[in-house]
N, CA, C and O of each residue as an XYZ file, in Angstrom:
704
protein
N      63.492     47.034    140.075
C      63.231     48.268    140.863
C      64.840     48.691    140.428
O      64.930     49.918    140.396
N      65.867     48.151    140.156
C      66.987     49.009    140.191
C      66.931     49.847    138.164
O      67.822     50.626    137.823
N      66.276     49.624    137.605
C      65.741     50.385    135.742
C      64.720     51.478    136.290
O      64.041     52.286    135.656
N      64.808     51.284    137.495
C      63.666     52.706    137.502
C      64.395     53.494    138.348
O      64.816     54.532    137.837
N      64.676     53.292    139.542
C      66.449     53.929    139.659
C      67.002     54.711    138.836
O      66.909     55.935    138.747
N      67.804     53.706    138.005
C      68.807     54.295    136.897
C      68.047     54.677    135.645
O      68.642     54.728    134.569
N      66.625     54.975    135.752
C      65.934     56.058    134.414
C      65.596     57.361    134.900
O      65.540     58.318    134.127
N      65.206     57.545    136.979
C      65.362     58.663    137.364
C      66.939     58.979    137.409
O      67.244     60.007    136.804
N      67.727     58.455    137.863
C      69.125     59.061    138.193
C      69.383     59.934    136.352
O      69.962     60.979    136.058
N      68.583     58.811    135.399
C      69.174     59.749    134.347
C      69.010     60.582    133.925
O      69.862     61.302    133.404
N      67.080     60.911    134.050
C      66.498     61.739    133.815
C      67.103     63.162    134.451
O      67.145     64.155    133.725
N      67.546     63.221    135.766
C      67.713     63.878    136.588
C      69.482     64.885    136.366
O      69.945     65.978    136.692
N      69.920     63.650    135.624
C      71.270     63.863    134.892
C      71.006     64.875    133.695
O      71.537     65.985    133.661
N      70.085     64.368    132.653
C      69.814     64.626    131.338
C      69.289     66.354    131.812
O      69.642     67.382    131.233
N      68.646     66.283    132.654
C      67.804     67.923    133.004
C      68.804     69.203    133.429
O      68.859     70.401    133.152
N      69.527     68.308    134.220
C      70.518     69.347    134.422
C      71.814     69.952    133.435
O      72.481     70.986    133.391
N      71.744     68.744    132.733
C      73.034     68.995    131.230
C      72.259     70.077    130.572
O      72.953     70.978    130.101
N      70.389     70.240    130.372
C      69.961     71.217    129.380
C      69.664     72.099    129.941
O      69.171     72.946    129.195
N      69.716     72.484    131.308
C      69.413     73.622    132.383
C      70.804     74.085    132.439
O      70.729     75.142    133.066
N      72.253     73.844    132.077
C      73.531     74.106    132.193
C      74.091     74.441    130.418
O      75.213     74.832    130.096
N      72.759     74.100    129.354
C      73.259     74.328    127.839
C      72.233     76.091    127.888
O      72.605     77.207    127.522
N      71.231     75.750    128.345
C      70.295     76.712    127.841
C      70.498     78.132    128.612
O      70.562     79.247    128.095
N      70.582     77.784    130.002
C      71.214     79.305    130.564
C      72.761     79.212    130.371
O      73.504     79.646    131.251
N      73.132     78.787    129.508
C      75.075     79.111    129.653
C      75.115     80.758    128.639
O      76.107     81.483    128.719
N      73.937     81.129    127.768
C      74.017     82.162    126.835
C      73.499     82.901    127.548
O      72.845     83.499    126.693
N      73.145     83.551    128.800
C      72.318     83.837    129.622
C      72.800     85.815    129.795
O      73.550     86.161    130.707
N      72.376     86.583    129.051
C      73.007     87.783    128.983
C      73.382     88.189    127.377
O      73.546     89.336    126.962
N      73.468     86.993    126.625
C      73.888     87.332    125.190
C      72.855     87.476    124.046
O      72.092     86.559    123.740
N      72.881     88.917    123.315
C      71.621     89.018    122.987
C      72.074     89.171    121.172
O      72.961     89.968    120.866
N      71.509     88.499    120.300
C      71.490     88.478    119.078
C      71.118     89.808    118.277
O      69.964     90.164    118.515
N      71.749     90.560    117.462
C      71.148     91.336    116.831
C      72.907     92.885    116.765
O      74.063     92.737    117.162
N      72.486     93.656    116.349
C      73.587     94.840    116.290
C      74.156     95.066    117.653
O      73.651     94.243    118.417
N      75.061     95.902    118.308
C      75.261     96.253    119.302
C      75.668     97.817    119.167
O      76.851     97.953    118.858
N      75.014     98.919    119.317
C      75.020    100.068    118.435
C      76.404    100.979    119.291
O      76.435    100.693    120.488
N      76.934    101.470    119.078
C      77.957    102.343    119.789
C      76.926    102.947    120.615
O      75.729    102.715    120.443
N      77.517    103.940    121.766
C      76.955    104.411    122.766
C      75.827    105.860    122.876
O      74.722    106.241    123.261
N      77.309    106.323    122.099
C      76.403    107.472    120.787
C      75.570    107.592    119.990
O      74.838    108.550    119.739
N      75.670    106.337    119.433
C      74.773    106.079    118.364
C      72.820    105.088    118.362
O      71.955    104.805    117.532
N      73.106    104.893    120.171
C      71.878    104.312    120.009
C      70.562    104.400    119.604
O      69.749    103.512    119.345
N      70.429    106.204    119.578
C      69.182    107.122    118.944
C      68.988    106.937    117.617
O      67.878    106.892    117.087
N      70.150    106.818    116.994
C      69.756    107.066    115.806
C      69.494    105.320    114.766
O      70.127    104.275    114.618
N      68.276    105.866    114.313
C      67.943    104.684    114.028
C      68.179    104.469    112.228
O      68.382    103.455    111.560
N      68.018    106.174    111.787
C      67.834    106.291    109.768
C      69.178    106.983    110.156
O      69.597    107.593    111.140
N      69.807    106.499    108.575
C      71.182    106.873    108.147
C      70.728    107.938    106.998
O      69.584    107.838    106.556
N      71.441    108.775    106.591
C      71.793    109.016    105.102
C      73.518    109.483    104.716
O      74.271    110.232    105.339
N      73.697    108.872    103.718
C      74.975    108.499    103.022
C      74.836    109.909    101.912
O      74.126    109.783    100.915
N      75.208    110.582    102.046
C      75.587    111.591    100.765
C      77.265    111.290     99.523
O      78.278    110.740     99.956
N      77.187    111.603     98.628
C      78.427    111.004     98.281
C      79.303    111.541     98.628
O      79.336    112.771     98.645
N      80.415    110.692     99.065
C      81.948    110.993     99.363
C      82.461    112.501     98.566
O      82.195    112.794     97.401
N      83.221    113.300     99.496
C      83.471    114.086     98.476
C      85.445    113.315     97.997
O      85.987    112.425     98.653
N      85.980    113.908     96.935
C      86.803    113.100     96.319
C      87.820    113.648     96.416
O      87.596    113.720     95.207
N      89.125    114.329     96.678
C      90.853    114.601     96.899
C      91.376    114.156     96.152
O      92.065    114.936     95.494
N      91.415    112.819     95.782
C      91.969    111.820     94.495
C      91.717    112.496     93.365
O      90.774    113.229     93.066
N      92.868    112.095     92.653
C      92.956    111.812     91.158
C      92.132    110.994     90.397
O      91.788    111.324     89.262
N      91.761    109.884     90.955
C      90.856    109.172     90.483
C      89.526    108.973     90.297
O      88.746    108.685     91.205
N      89.148    109.160     88.800
C      87.929    109.505     88.816
C      86.680    108.354     88.763
O      86.875    107.201     88.377
N      85.157    108.949     89.290
C      84.297    108.384     89.638
C      84.427    107.062     91.396
O      83.823    106.007     91.593
N      85.198    107.613     92.072
C      85.965    107.006     92.988
C      84.976    107.348     93.998
O      84.733    106.642     94.977
N      84.559    108.171     93.797
C      83.706    108.895     95.208
C      81.846    107.635     95.038
O      81.330    106.868     95.851
N      81.458    108.026     93.654
C      80.363    106.931     93.595
C      80.874    105.451     93.804
O      80.159    104.711     94.480
N      81.839    105.050     93.372
C      81.818    103.710     93.698
C      81.922    103.224     94.998
O      81.375    102.212     95.436
N      83.203    104.579     96.045
C      83.182    104.062     97.652
C      81.789    104.366     98.216
O      81.398    103.855     99.266
N      80.924    105.365     97.357
C      79.573    105.525     98.504
C      78.649    104.287     98.556
O      78.113    103.625     99.445
N      78.714    104.267     96.973
C      77.916    102.840     96.672
C      78.273    101.605     97.670
O      77.477    101.005     98.392
N      79.616    101.384     97.536
C      79.758    100.151     98.541
C      79.371    100.717     99.935
O      78.275    100.252    100.248
N      79.797    101.438    100.762
C      79.120    101.908    102.004
C      77.708    101.625    102.013
O      77.151    100.937    102.869
N      77.121    102.209    100.977
C      75.520    101.947    101.179
C      75.131    100.545    101.166
O      74.337    100.011    101.941
N      75.753    100.014    100.229
C      75.142     98.501    100.377
C      76.053     97.571    101.606
O      75.959     96.345    101.670
N      76.702     98.176    102.299
C      77.517     97.261    103.328
C      76.501     97.665    104.251
O      76.136     96.760    105.002
N      76.052     98.558    104.375
C      75.044     99.118    105.574
C      73.899     98.462    105.536
O      73.404     97.976    106.553
N      73.241     98.363    104.114
C      71.969     97.680    103.817
C      72.315     95.949    104.510
O      71.504     95.218    105.078
N      73.158     95.789    104.339
C      73.578     94.128    104.230
C      73.814     93.996    106.466
O      73.540     93.141    107.307
N      74.400     95.288    106.489
C      74.659     94.654    108.066
C      72.446     95.249    108.767
O      71.971     94.820    109.819
N      71.941     95.878    108.129
C      70.589     96.533    108.944
C      70.738     96.754    110.076
O      70.095     96.109    110.904
N      71.681     97.787    110.475
C      71.440     98.363    111.517
C      70.444     99.475    111.791
O      69.611     99.732    112.660
N      71.004    100.155    110.395
C      70.307    101.869    110.637
C      69.750    101.405    108.644
O      70.326    100.904    107.678
N      68.551    101.876    108.892
C      67.434    102.084    107.808
C      68.592    103.224    106.789
O      69.129    104.179    107.352
N      68.788    102.991    105.579
C      69.237    104.051    104.680
C      68.487    104.807    104.429
O      67.589    104.005    104.173
N      67.611    106.659    104.111
C      67.309    107.366    104.058
C      67.688    108.807    103.735
O      68.589    109.385    104.344
N      66.751    109.547    102.455
C      67.825    110.832    102.422
C      68.165    111.871    103.714
O      67.736    111.370    104.753
N      68.671    112.886    103.886
C      68.763    113.741    104.466
C      68.362    114.211    105.307
O      68.910    114.226    106.409
N      66.988    114.875    104.958
C      65.983    115.116    105.030
C      65.212    114.755    106.253
O      64.481    115.490    106.916
N      65.532    113.366    106.457
C      64.136    112.381    107.334
C      65.294    111.643    108.314
O      64.864    111.046    109.301
N      66.618    111.661    108.098
C      67.333    111.428    108.590
C      67.596    111.785    110.179
O      67.717    112.920    110.638
N      67.651    110.663    110.835
C      68.925    110.692    112.282
C      69.902    111.577    112.319
O      69.907    112.683    112.859
N      70.934    110.909    111.574
C      72.413    111.239    111.527
C      72.835    111.033    109.786
O      72.348    110.166    109.061
N      73.827    112.036    109.382
C      74.552    111.735    108.492
C      75.823    111.176    108.300
O      76.651    111.431    109.175
N      76.148    110.520    107.421
C      77.369    110.204    107.539
C      77.602    110.664    106.267
O      76.828    110.648    105.310
N      79.248    111.265    106.357
C      79.928    112.244    105.500
C      81.401    111.398    104.851
O      81.843    110.317    105.240
N      81.658    111.813    104.340
C      83.005    110.253    104.127
C      83.891    111.542    102.517
O      83.468    111.973    101.444
N      85.509    111.684    103.467
C      85.930    112.109    102.358
C      87.246    111.517    101.973
O      88.158    111.507    102.800
N      87.448    110.908    100.493
C      88.597    110.143    100.007
C      89.641    110.631    100.251
O      89.769    111.484     99.373
N      90.313    110.654    100.740
C      91.616    111.630    101.021
C      93.008    111.167    100.152
O      93.664    112.058     99.612
N      93.392    109.892    100.046
C      94.248    109.251     99.602
C      94.223    108.276     99.087
O      93.782    107.429     99.864
N      94.520    107.779     97.923
C      94.723    106.398     96.932
C      96.294    106.516     97.142
O      96.910    107.561     96.932
N      97.064    104.956     97.718
C      98.558    104.837     97.239
C      98.699    103.323     97.013
O      97.955    102.379     97.280
N      99.767    103.403     96.498
C     100.305    102.087     95.204
C     101.278    101.726     95.443
O     102.132    102.268     94.741
N     101.839    100.700     96.449
C     103.158    100.349     96.641
C     103.883     99.303     95.188
O     102.983     98.696     94.608
N     104.535     99.188     94.913
C     105.372     97.867     94.522
C     105.434     96.969     95.401
O     105.815     97.510     96.439
N     105.225     95.619     95.592
C     105.286     94.157     96.416
C     106.673     93.891     95.481
O     107.854     94.085     95.771
N     106.037     93.356     94.212
C     106.735     92.808     93.858
C     107.098     92.722     92.397
O     106.094     92.671     91.687
N     108.488     92.683     91.600
C     108.889     92.908     90.447
C     108.641     92.260     89.373
O     107.868     91.306     89.457
N     109.322     92.662     87.886
C     109.030     91.566     86.851
C     110.348     90.557     87.568
O     110.269     90.575     88.796
N     111.012     90.072     87.268
C     112.432     89.121     87.320
C     113.477     89.462     86.663
O     114.427     88.703     86.852
N     113.638     90.197     86.061
C     114.291     91.049     85.137
C     114.455     92.159     84.385
O     115.152     92.369     83.392
N     113.290     93.222     85.351
C     113.298     94.189     85.027
C     112.309     94.721     86.581
O     111.212     94.300     86.947
N     113.321     95.909     87.318
C     112.973     95.758     88.821
C     111.947     97.407     88.314
O     111.378     98.228     89.032
N     112.063     97.341     87.093
C     110.424     98.940     87.545
C     109.236     98.379     87.208
O     108.194     98.954     87.523
N     109.221     97.288     86.583
C     108.025     96.714     86.085
C     107.420     96.293     86.742
O     108.158     95.504     87.332
N     105.928     96.172     87.385
C     105.627     95.926     88.437
C     104.758     94.570     88.531
O     104.028     94.237     87.597
N     104.865     93.888     89.587
C     104.245     91.972     89.107
C     102.831     92.522     90.219
O     101.729     92.716     89.706
N     102.986     92.670     91.318
C     101.941     92.818     92.385
C     102.199     94.086     93.266
O     103.275     94.147     93.861
N     101.346     95.043     93.385
C     101.151     96.339     93.993
C     100.238     96.255     94.840
O      99.256     95.515     94.768
N     100.582     97.227     95.942
C      99.660     97.248     97.154
C      98.985     98.647     97.145
O      99.622     99.680     97.354
N      97.079     98.596     96.777
C      96.374     99.742     96.882
C      96.082    100.087     98.545
O      95.698     99.257     99.369
N      96.252    100.940     98.701
C      95.769    101.526     99.868
C      94.800    102.426     99.610
O      94.950    103.025     98.545
N      93.434    102.837    100.532
C      92.561    103.496    100.323
C      91.949    104.222    101.131
O      90.835    103.789    101.428
N      92.393    105.623    101.835
C      92.407    106.567    103.152
C      91.274    106.566    102.708
O      91.025    105.978    101.655
N      89.956    107.482    103.684
C      88.802    107.674    103.976
C      88.794    108.330    105.458
O      89.131    107.863    106.546
N      88.161    109.882    104.992
C      88.021    110.374    106.814
C      86.327    110.020    106.211
O      85.658    109.883    105.187
N      86.258    110.001    107.924
C      84.152    109.953    107.680
C      83.623    110.524    109.126
O      84.238    110.144    110.122
N      82.653    111.305    109.270
C      81.978    112.025    110.359
C      80.357    111.334    110.428
O      79.778    110.724    109.529
N      79.976    111.585    111.499
C      78.651    111.161    111.561
C      78.337    112.090    112.688
O      78.627    112.114    113.884
N      77.303    113.214    111.490
C      76.476    114.112    112.892
C      75.575    113.744    112.475
O      75.307    112.884    111.636
N      74.500    115.043    113.631
C      73.242    114.959    113.707
C      72.775    116.071    112.634
O      73.233    117.213    112.595
N      71.743    115.528    111.732
C      71.719    117.111    110.544
C      71.021    118.429    110.982
O      70.898    119.426    110.270
N      70.507    118.261    112.479
C      69.905    119.520    112.871
C      70.594    120.196    113.011
O      70.830    121.108    112.218
N      71.680    119.829    115.001
C      72.322    120.223    115.542
C      74.268    120.517    114.850
O      75.114    121.368    115.125
N      74.261    119.297    113.881
C      75.718    119.363    113.663
C      76.486    118.680    114.731
O      77.706    118.845    114.713
N      75.974    117.950    115.643
C      76.515    117.192    116.551
C      77.146    115.998    116.028
O      76.519    115.123    115.430
N      78.768    115.957    116.323
C      79.434    115.078    115.569
C      78.974    113.430    117.109
O      78.953    113.532    118.335
N      78.784    112.556    116.483
C      78.207    111.976    116.751
C      80.127    110.642    116.744
O      80.950    110.144    117.512
N      79.853    110.724    115.612
C      81.141    109.790    115.493
C      82.528    109.872    114.132
O      82.245    110.109    112.957
N      83.519    109.703    114.465
C      84.252    110.169    113.150
C      85.890    109.713    113.410
O      86.614    109.729    114.405
N      86.024    109.425    112.420
C      87.617    109.005    112.346
C      87.733    108.399    110.962
O      86.853    108.412    110.101
N      89.061    107.813    110.859
C      90.071    107.360    109.304
C      89.369    105.980    108.638
O      88.375    105.564    109.232
N      89.631    105.550    107.942
C      89.702    103.956    107.728
C      90.127    103.759    106.696
O      89.541    104.341    105.782
N      91.220    102.945    106.354
C      91.712    102.533    104.952
C      91.220    101.322    105.011
O      90.950    100.640    105.999
N      91.074    100.995    103.407
C      90.879     99.729    102.673
C      91.857     99.129    101.725
O      91.983     99.760    100.676
N      92.626     97.984    101.863
C      93.541     97.273    101.161
C      93.190     96.585    100.549
O      92.104     96.016    100.660
N      94.334     96.356     99.371
C      94.392     95.119     98.525
C      95.643     94.689     97.834
O      96.579     95.452     97.594
N      95.601     93.355     97.513
C      97.063     93.477     96.408
C      96.645     92.994     95.175
O      96.074     91.941     94.892
N      97.008     93.902     94.495
C      96.835     93.777     92.794
C      97.837     92.781     91.728
O      98.926     93.182     91.318
N      97.555     92.126     91.556
C      98.596     90.999     90.086
C      98.365     91.565     89.132
O      97.357     91.236     88.506
N      99.052     92.443     88.734
C      99.176     92.881     87.356
C      99.369     91.873     86.451
O     100.082     90.884     86.621
N      98.381     92.288     84.987
C      98.798     91.359     84.178
C      98.894     92.081     82.894
O      99.282     93.249     82.879
N      98.517     91.370     81.668
C      99.046     92.610     80.555
C      98.019     93.654     80.271
O      98.357     94.567     79.517
N      96.610     93.650     80.851
C      95.473     94.696     80.929
C      95.390     95.302     81.989
O      94.460     94.998     82.736
N      96.206     96.211     82.338
C      96.984     97.087     83.409
C      95.471     97.742     84.024
O      95.050     97.755     85.181
N      95.002     98.147     83.050
C      93.317     99.166     83.979
C      92.219     98.457     84.189
O      91.191     98.813     84.765
N      92.579     97.024     83.499
C      91.390     96.181     84.715
C      92.217     95.485     85.781
O      91.500     95.536     86.781
N      92.730     95.200     85.927
C      93.627     94.838     86.956
C      93.382     95.785     88.106
O      92.896     95.585     89.219
N      93.887     96.950     87.485
C      93.848     97.826     88.686
C      92.401     98.315     89.293
O      92.384     98.671     90.471
N      91.101     98.345     88.472
C      89.722     98.830     88.910
C      89.690     97.238     89.163
O      90.066     97.263     90.335
N      89.585     96.473     89.004
C      89.254     95.263     89.990
C      90.050     95.740     91.459
O      89.412     96.087     92.453
N      91.192     95.704     91.420
C      91.465     96.086     92.604
C      91.371     97.157     93.557
O      91.987     97.271     94.616
N      90.579     97.873     93.080
C      89.874     99.395     93.652
C      89.283     98.657     94.302
O      89.502     98.497     95.503
N      88.326     97.994     93.583
C      86.587     97.784     94.326
C      86.712     96.448     95.243
O      85.895     96.023     96.061
N      88.508     95.682     94.709
C      88.730     94.823     96.426
C      89.198     95.775     97.513
O      88.866     95.555     98.677
N      90.036     96.938     97.160
C      90.256     97.203     98.266
C      88.930     98.840     98.750
O      89.147     99.528     99.748
N      88.036     99.036     98.055
C      86.941     99.473     98.405
C      85.912     98.448     99.436
O      85.276     98.681    100.464
N      86.052     97.592     98.847
C      85.042     96.307     99.838
C      85.385     96.627    101.220
O      84.765     96.973    102.226
N      86.942     96.321    100.816
C      87.341     96.084    102.689
C      87.060     97.432    103.743
O      86.592     97.575    104.872
N      87.626     98.312    102.687
C      87.453     99.969    103.191
C      85.862    100.029    103.398
O      85.688    100.539    104.505
N      84.757     99.759    102.866
C      83.059     99.716    103.702
C      82.919     98.756    104.796
O      82.119     98.958    105.709
N      83.775     97.566    104.734
C      84.045     96.907    105.782
C      83.444     97.365    107.360
O      82.567     97.331    108.223
N      85.341     98.010    106.657
C      86.205     98.688    108.291
C      84.903    100.021    108.582
O      84.314    100.221    109.644
N      84.774    100.588    107.607
C      83.469    101.279    108.367
C      82.523    101.435    108.643
O      82.291    102.442    109.313
N      81.451    100.544    108.293
C      80.302    100.274    108.351
C      80.439     99.303    110.117
O      79.565     99.258    110.983
N      81.594     98.758    110.145
C      81.576     97.993    111.538
C      82.301     99.090    112.654
O      82.560     98.644    113.772
N      82.523    100.066    112.442
C      83.141    101.285    112.867
C      81.826    101.868    113.577
O      81.569    102.065    114.765
N      81.014    102.092    112.276
C      79.808    103.055    112.830
C      78.593    102.181    113.298
O      77.849    102.677    114.144
N      78.305    100.833    112.790
C      77.429    100.130    113.433
C      77.728     99.627    114.735
O      76.833     99.455    115.562
N      79.216     99.320    115.028
C      79.548     98.395    115.807
C      80.276     99.379    116.997
O      80.216     99.075    118.189
N      80.742    100.197    116.668
C      81.825    100.756    117.414
C      83.026    100.328    117.213
O      83.837    101.058    117.783
N      83.688     99.131    116.438
C      85.268     98.788    116.365
C      85.504     98.821    114.675
O      86.619     98.601    114.202
């Protein structure tokens, strides 16, 4: 008799624990949480960003990285401007380099450099020109320079571009 009472009590306890576990996430949902002004946008066009810097080919590099990150996120489908609900336009405003660490006996020779890329962006409706989102995003990276300065800097630009693309996509897709 005691065993049956113990089984009933433990099964009631187990059921109540399961009920609490499975209802604890009520109200949460998976997937994207678009910003309020972007709720109706399903497709997005991303033309090549305008480049105001002296860095060659950076507009294509940054645009491609943003498109890849948007595809990875999956909130919007990438399409041409003719069939898009909104257009993401970007302007590469500045690439800034700052010395973080110098050589031991030569302070003019850099060992580590901070690279920052600044991009102004606007998301607008193609027909009306209504601005849905706008702002400035910066991508950062630290570059440790070796004997092949150009290769080190090119890899650093890619790292800063990846950081910038992640931040830009987070703002456009999630609002922050």
